[in-house]
VEXDOFI-778157 format. One line per 10 residues: number of its first residue (from 1); for each residue x negated, y negated, z of N, C-alpha, C. Coordinates in steps of 0.05 Angstrom, whole numbers. Each point is the difference from the previous one (the first is absolute). Layout:
// VEXDOFI-778157
NUM = X:Y:Z:X:Y:Z:X:Y:Z  ...
END
This chain:
// VEXDOFI-778157
1 = 393:-223:852:-24:-17:-1:-24:18:-7  -2:23:13:-23:18:-4:0:11:-29  24:6:-10:3:10:-27:-8:-21:-21  6:-25:5:-7:-22:-18:-30:-3:-1  -13:2:23:-30:-3:1:-12:24:-15  10:24:4:-10:23:-14:3:-2:-31  23:-9:-8:5:-4:-29:-19:-21:-11  -3:-22:14:-19:-21:-9:-28:10:-2  -9:16:20:-26:11:0:-4:20:-23  19:17:-5:-1:19:-22:-1:-15:-27
11 = 17:-20:-3:0:-16:-24:-27:-14:-5  -11:-10:21:-26:-14:-2:-22:19:-8  -1:24:11:-20:20:-7:3:8:-29  25:5:-9:5:7:-28:-9:-22:-19  5:-25:7:-8:-22:-17:-31:-2:-2  -13:4:22:-29:0:0:-11:22:-18  12:24:2:-9:22:-17:5:-5:-29  23:-11:-7:6:-6:-28:-19:-21:-11  -4:-21:16:-18:-22:-10:-29:8:-1  -8:21:14:-28:9:0:-6:21:-22
21 = 20:8:-15:-4:21:-21:-22:-9:-20  1:-25:-11:-22:-7:-18:-28:2:12  -2:-8:26:-26:2:13:-9:29:4  19:17:7:-6:28:4:-9:12:-27  15:-7:-22:-7:11:-26:-29:-7:-9  -9:-24:8:-26:-9:-8:-22:5:21  8:11:22:-20:4:22:-19:22:-5  8:20:-14:-17:23:-4:-13:-1:-28  -25:7:-2:-14:0:-26:-8:28:-7  -3:5:-25:-8:26:-10:-30:-2:-5
31 = -16:13:17:-29:-2:-2:-11:13:-25  16:16:-14:-10:14:-24:1:-17:-25  15:-21:0:4:-16:-25:0:-30:6  -10:-15:-20:2:-29:0:20:-8:-21  13:-22:3:19:-10:-20:-15:-3:-27  11:11:-21:-12:-1:-26:-16:25:-7  -4:18:19:-13:26:-7:18:17:-18  -13:13:-19:15:19:-17:3:26:16  25:8:5:5:24:16:12:23:-16  6:-4:-25:12:21:-17:0:-11:-29
41 = 8:17:-18:6:-10:-28:19:20:-12  14:-9:-20:18:17:-15:-3:-8:-30  -7:20:-16:-5:-6:-28:-20:-23:-4  -20:0:17:-22:-19:0:8:-29:8  24:-2:11:9:-27:10:-5:1:30  -17:-17:11:-7:1:29:23:-8:18  0:12:23:18:-7:22:-17:-13:22  7:-24:8:-16:-15:19:13:0:28  -18:-1:20:9:-2:28:8:-29:6  23:-4:14:9:-27:5:2:-6:30
51 = -8:19:17:3:-5:29:29:-2:8  8:-22:12:28:-3:7:17:-5:-24  25:10:1:18:-4:-22:6:-30:-5  -7:-17:20:5:-29:-2:-24:-15:-13  -22:14:-5:-24:-14:-10:6:-13:-28  -7:-25:-2:5:-14:-26:-27:-13:-8  -11:10:-22:-26:-10:-9:3:-16:-27  24:-9:-6:4:-15:-24:8:18:-24  5:-12:-22:11:13:-23:-23:13:-16  6:24:-11:-19:14:-18:12:0:-28
61 = -17:-6:-20:9:-1:-28:-19:16:-17  11:9:-23:-16:13:-20:-19:-20:-14  -18:10:-16:-19:-18:-14:15:-19:-19  23:9:-10:16:-18:-18:21:-15:15  0:0:27:18:-17:15:26:12:9  5:26:-5:24:13:9:0:3:30  22:-7:13:2:-1:29:5:29:10  -21:10:14:3:26:13:16:-2:26  -4:-22:14:13:-4:26:-21:-7:21  8:-1:25:-18:-6:22:-20:22:4
71 = -25:-7:3:-22:19:1:5:22:21  -3:24:-9:1:25:17:27:6:13  21:-15:-8:26:8:8:10:23:-17  21:13:8:11:24:-15:9:-8:-28  12:-23:-3:10:-10:-26:-24:-4:-19  -22:-11:11:-23:-6:-17:-11:26:-13  -1:22:16:-10:25:-11:19:11:-22  26:-1:5:19:11:-19:0:-16:-26  -1:-26:2:-1:-16:-25:-26:2:-14  -22:2:15:-26:4:-12:-2:27:-14
81 = 11:20:13:1:27:-12:16:0:-26  23:-12:1:18:0:-24:-13:-17:-22  -14:-21:7:-12:-17:-21:-26:12:-11  -17:9:18:-26:10:-9:1:29:-11  17:16:12:0:28:-9:23:6:-20  23:-12:3:23:5:-17:5:-22:-20  -16:-22:0:3:-22:-19:28:-12:1  10:-4:25:27:-9:3:0:-27:15  12:-20:-12:4:-26:13:28:-2:9  3:-8:25:27:-4:11:9:-29:-6
91 = 24:-4:-11:9:-28:-6:0:-17:25  9:11:23:-1:-15:25:-25:9:15  -19:-17:3:-25:8:13:-1:-7:30  23:-9:11:1:-7:28:21:17:14  1:-3:26:20:14:16:-13:20:19  14:5:22:-9:19:20:6:28:-10  -11:20:13:3:28:-8:29:8:-2  16:-7:20:29:8:0:14:-12:-24  -10:-23:-11:14:-13:-22:-4:14:-27  -18:20:-1:-3:16:-24:25:15:-7
101 = 16:6:20:25:16:-4:23:-19:1  18:2:-21:23:-17:-1:25:18:3  13:-2:22:23:18:7:24:-4:-19  0:-21:-16:22:-4:-18:-3:15:-26  -24:12:-5:-5:14:-25:8:29:4  15:11:-19:8:28:1:-23:19:-4  3:24:10:-21:20:-2:-7:5:-29  -26:-1:-6:-10:5:-27:0:-23:-19  9:-23:9:0:-24:-17:-25:-16:3  -4:-19:-18:-25:-16:0:2:-22:21
111 = -22:-3:14:-3:-23:19:-16:-21:-16  14:-20:-9:-12:-20:-18:-23:-16:13  2:-5:26:-21:-15:13:-27:15:0  1:26:0:-24:17:0:-5:13:-27  21:-1:-18:-1:14:-26:-6:30:4  14:11:20:-3:29:6:27:12:5  3:26:-5:25:13:6:1:5:30  24:-3:11:4:1:29:18:24:7  -9:15:20:15:23:10:5:-3:30  24:5:8:6:-2:29:-8:25:14
121 = -5:-2:26:-7:23:16:25:17:4  2:20:-18:24:16:-3:8:-2:-30  -19:8:-17:2:-2:-29:0:27:-13  11:2:-24:-2:24:-16:-28:3:-12  -15:-22:0:-27:0:-10:-20:4:22  -15:22:-2:-20:6:21:-23:-20:-2  -11:-8:23:-24:-18:-2:-22:13:-17  -16:-17:-13:-21:9:-18:-26:-14:7  -22:12:-8:-27:-12:4:0:-28:-13  -12:-19:14:-2:-28:-7:25:-16:7
131 = 21:12:9:23:-16:9:-8:-18:24  14:-22:3:-4:-17:24:22:6:20  -7:9:23:19:5:22:3:-26:15  26:-8:4:6:-26:13:13:6:27  -12:-11:21:10:2:28:14:-26:8  21:2:15:14:-23:10:-16:-12:23  8:-24:9:-11:-13:23:6:16:25  -15:-5:21:6:12:26:-4:-22:21  5:7:25:-3:-19:21:-29:-10:2  -19:18:-3:-29:-7:2:-12:-9:-26
141 = 15:4:-23:-10:-9:-26:23:-12:-16  3:-26:1:23:-13:-14:-3:-1:-30  -24:8:-11:-5:-3:-28:4:26:-16  4:22:13:2:26:-14:-27:11:-7  0:20:-17:-25:13:-8:3:13:-27  -21:2:-15:0:14:-26:-24:18:-2  2:22:-14:-21:19:-4:3:14:-27  -21:12:-9:-1:14:-26:2:30:4  17:14:-15:1:29:2:-25:12:-14  -15:16:14:-24:12:-12:4:30:-6
151 = 18:13:14:6:29:-5:30:5:6  11:18:-16:28:8:5:0:31:1  10:10:22:3:29:4:31:6:2  6:25:3:29:6:2:14:-12:24  -13:-1:23:13:-9:24:-14:-23:13  -18:-14:-13:-13:-23:11:-14:-16:-22  -5:-25:6:-17:-16:-17:-23:-11:17  -22:-8:-14:-22:-14:13:-2:-28:-11  -2:-19:17:-4:-28:-10:-27:-10:8  -10:-18:-16:-25:-15:7:9:-29:5
161 = -11:-11:21:9:-26:9:-22:-17:11  4:-26:-1:-18:-20:11:14:-15:22  -14:-7:21:11:-16:22:23:14:15  -4:25:6:20:15:15:-3:-4:30  -21:-14:8:-5:-5:29:-29:6:7  -9:-10:22:-28:2:8:-9:29:2  17:18:9:-9:27:5:15:20:-18  16:-10:-19:15:18:-17:-17:9:-23  7:22:-12:-15:12:-22:9:-13:-26  -18:0:-20:7:-10:-26:17:20:-16
171 = 2:24:10:18:21:-12:21:8:20  24:4:-9:22:9:17:16:21:-15  10:19:15:18:21:-11:28:-7:8  19:1:-19:28:-6:5:16:25:-9  16:11:18:16:23:-7:20:-8:-22  5:19:-19:18:-4:-22:21:22:1  25:-8:0:22:19:1:19:-4:-23  12:22:-9:21:-1:-20:26:8:12  19:-19:-1:27:5:12:21:-7:-21  16:20:-7:22:-5:-19:-9:-14:-25
181 = -21:11:-12:-11:-10:-26:-13:-27:2  -6:-10:23:-15:-25:2:-25:4:17  -21:-15:-7:-26:1:14:-1:-22:20  -9:7:24:-2:-20:21:-27:3:15  -13:-23:4:-24:0:17:9:-3:28  -9:18:17:10:1:28:-14:-20:18  7:-25:-5:-10:-23:16:21:-21:-2  13:-7:22:23:-19:-2:-7:-28:-8  -26:-7:0:-8:-27:-9:-4:-1:-31  -1:22:-13:-5:0:-29:26:-7:-15
191 = -2:-22:-15:23:-9:-16:2:15:-26  -23:6:-12:-1:14:-26:-27:-2:-13  0:4:-26:-26:0:-15:4:-13:-27  -22:-11:-10:-1:-14:-26:-19:16:-19  7:-1:-26:-16:16:-19:-4:-15:-26  -24:2:-11:-5:-10:-26:7:22:-20  16:-7:-20:7:19:-21:-20:-3:-23  -9:23:-10:-19:0:-23:14:-5:-26
END
């Protein structure tokens, strides 16, 4: 009887903690930034602060109506960067960040939905500047994440990102390793990267 009560109590506490995660995520504010503040830029394309990763301020579009995505989300920055800086329109203008990577496409082949070449995390092709790094979903983020490669060094890359979280930086360093002739970004959430061919 005592063990049953203890198990029930532990289960109840765990359920309360799990259900309170959204409240906890939104409870703290960053006093340094307001939603919509420009916090960085890359090749003159601004990176905006979005507060919580769940903030939804509606859709953002280019002057000619191209769908960038939901304002200040990570996808919106990546698509705006590719459209405004690289003059690239993605055939599929919708989808969550994790949907940018299609696991059925072989390494180095074209991803028709994005009209970009796709490389898996563990590719013979080293990441390059302007590639889109695609992260899988996680327990705390069911949508995944995308970022732009701003620098490539021998053993690391730097990405620029929007909507990485209230207190996260717009720049992140990811270790890069070469194992048996393949390049791998040392982050188990990274699915791979996409690239525009000239």
